[in-house]
DONUSE-397831 format. One record per residue (C-alpha): residue in one letter; residue number from 1; x, y, z. Coordinates in Angstrom, 3 decimals, decimal comma. Each point is the difference from the previous one (the first is absolute). Layout:
<rofis>
(rofi a; NUM; (X; Y; Z)),
...
</rofis>
This chain:
<rofis>
(rofi m; 1; (17,175; 18,799; -35,238)),
(rofi v; 2; (-2,433; -1,523; 2,577)),
(rofi s; 3; (-2,875; -1,946; -1,394)),
(rofi a; 4; (-3,447; 0,044; 1,407)),
(rofi l; 5; (0,387; -3,608; 1,188)),
(rofi t; 6; (3,254; 0,850; 1,915)),
(rofi y; 7; (-1,783; 2,987; 1,549)),
(rofi k; 8; (-2,866; -2,163; 1,139)),
(rofi r; 9; (2,420; -2,530; 1,602)),
(rofi c; 10; (1,745; 2,781; 1,875)),
(rofi w; 11; (-2,953; 1,682; 1,732)),
(rofi w; 12; (-1,824; -3,100; 1,058)),
(rofi r; 13; (1,313; -2,304; 2,637)),
(rofi p; 14; (-1,742; -3,191; 1,090)),
(rofi p; 15; (-1,165; -0,154; 3,587)),
(rofi k; 16; (2,429; -1,500; 2,442)),
(rofi p; 17; (-0,656; -3,443; 1,364)),
(rofi v; 18; (-0,965; 1,309; 3,429)),
(rofi d; 19; (-2,613; 2,288; -1,617)),
(rofi r; 20; (-1,429; -2,839; -2,198)),
(rofi l; 21; (-0,188; -2,429; 2,970)),
(rofi a; 22; (-1,461; 2,608; 2,327)),
(rofi r; 23; (-2,848; 0,500; -2,595)),
(rofi q; 24; (-0,500; -3,757; -0,274)),
(rofi f; 25; (-0,056; -0,442; 3,833)),
(rofi p; 26; (-1,823; 3,097; 1,259)),
(rofi d; 27; (-0,539; -1,517; 3,482)),
(rofi v; 28; (3,754; -0,277; 0,512)),
(rofi p; 29; (1,796; 3,170; 1,125)),
(rofi t; 30; (2,403; 1,326; -2,566)),
(rofi e; 31; (2,869; -0,193; 2,524)),
(rofi s; 32; (-0,731; -3,751; 0,402)),
(rofi v; 33; (-0,007; -0,497; -3,801)),
(rofi a; 34; (3,326; 1,843; -0,285)),
(rofi a; 35; (1,439; -2,245; 2,753)),
(rofi v; 36; (-1,155; -3,138; -1,861)),
(rofi v; 37; (1,608; 1,276; -3,186)),
(rofi q; 38; (3,244; 0,783; 1,829)),
(rofi d; 39; (-0,010; -3,431; 1,638)),
(rofi a; 40; (-0,345; -1,656; -3,427)),
(rofi q; 41; (3,027; 1,699; -1,523)),
(rofi p; 42; (2,905; -1,879; 1,681)),
(rofi a; 43; (-1,130; -3,301; -1,605)),
(rofi f; 44; (0,950; 1,425; -3,413)),
(rofi e; 45; (3,251; 1,863; 0,870)),
(rofi q; 46; (2,171; -2,642; -1,547)),
(rofi a; 47; (-2,101; -0,443; -3,216)),
(rofi p; 48; (2,346; -0,128; -2,975)),
(rofi i; 49; (-2,561; 1,735; -2,263)),
(rofi r; 50; (-1,181; 3,188; 1,686)),
(rofi d; 51; (-2,569; 1,160; -2,596)),
(rofi f; 52; (-2,864; -1,964; 1,483)),
(rofi v; 53; (0,835; 0,404; 3,676)),
(rofi p; 54; (-2,582; 2,738; 0,635)),
(rofi l; 55; (-2,670; -2,218; -1,534)),
(rofi f; 56; (0,986; -2,955; 2,140)),
(rofi v; 57; (0,075; 2,134; 3,136)),
(rofi e; 58; (-3,475; 1,295; -0,726)),
(rofi r; 59; (-1,394; -3,536; -0,653)),
(rofi t; 60; (1,616; -1,316; 3,175)),
(rofi a; 61; (-1,391; 2,918; 2,040)),
(rofi k; 62; (-3,491; -0,564; -1,583)),
(rofi q; 63; (0,137; -3,656; 1,049)),
(rofi h; 64; (0,878; 0,901; 3,536)),
(rofi l; 65; (-2,776; 2,609; 0,175)),
(rofi r; 66; (-2,591; -2,514; -1,369)),
(rofi q; 67; (1,047; -2,564; 2,539)),
(rofi a; 68; (-0,322; 2,514; 2,801)),
(rofi a; 69; (-3,431; 1,081; -1,275)),
(rofi g; 70; (-1,231; -3,554; 0,380)),
</rofis>
């Protein structure tokens, strides 16, 4: 039996890092935001614990976007 809580988790997906960052930096083209996110990923390829890699990639990309914005 599927509970209501399980159902809610299934139909809702959090926005992807590129989408979140594109909203936070509306003056930066989405393609550029995606490139920054992609460039941040290799730094974490060898991370022994993979659970937090998406968070670290997003934070790194956000730092780069803030520096570029001035």
